[in-house]
C-alpha positions in Angstrom: 8.9 15.4 -6.3 7.8 13.1 -3.6 7.9 9.3 -4.2 5.7 7.2 -2.0 6.0 3.5 -1.3 2.2 3.0 -1.5 2.3 -0.7 -0.3 4.0 0.2 2.9 1.9 3.2 3.5 -1.3 1.2 3.0 -0.2 -1.6 5.3 1.0 0.8 8.1 -2.3 2.7 7.9 -4.2 -0.6 8.1 -2.0 -1.6 11.1 -0.6 -4.5 9.2 -4.0 -6.1 9.2 -5.4 -4.9 5.8 -4.4 -2.9 2.8 -5.7 0.7 3.4 -6.2 2.7 0.3 -7.3 5.5 2.6 -3.7 5.7 3.9 -2.4 6.2 0.4 -5.0 8.9 -0.2 -4.0 10.7 3.0 -0.3 10.7 2.1 -0.9 11.9 -1.4 -3.2 14.7 -0.3 -0.8 15.8 2.4 2.1 16.3 0.0 0.0 17.7 -2.8 -1.6 20.3 -0.5 1.9 21.4 0.5 2.8 22.1 -3.2 4.7 18.9 -4.1 4.3 16.7 -7.1 3.6 13.2 -5.9 4.2 9.7 -7.4 3.4 6.5 -5.7 4.2 2.9 -6.7 3.0 -0.6 -6.0 4.6 -3.9 -6.9 2.9 -5.6 -9.9 1.7 -8.6 -7.9 -0.7 -6.3 -6.0 -2.7 -5.8 -9.2 -3.4 -9.6 -9.3 -6.1 -10.6 -6.8 -5.2 -14.3 -7.0 -1.5 -13.6 -6.1 -2.5 -11.4 -3.2 -5.0 -14.0 -1.9 -2.4 -16.8 -2.0 0.2 -14.6 -0.1 -2.4 -13.8 2.5 -3.4 -17.5 3.0 0.3 -18.5 3.3 0.9 -15.8 5.9 -2.3 -16.8 7.9 -1.2 -20.5 7.9 2.2 -19.5 9.3 4.2 -20.6 6.3 5.5 -17.2 5.2 
């Protein structure tokens, strides 16, 4: 069983500029093709667009 930290994978693939779902897909496909069961997880707040937008704005303004 492979457990993926999807948030970090997505941000690293997006070079810390954007959340790249493609990065998660690449990681899941890699491990699946090599015969592993794969589970990935995301924090709850990433499922709420408003919370994500606020965190992004805070970071852009240099407060976070």
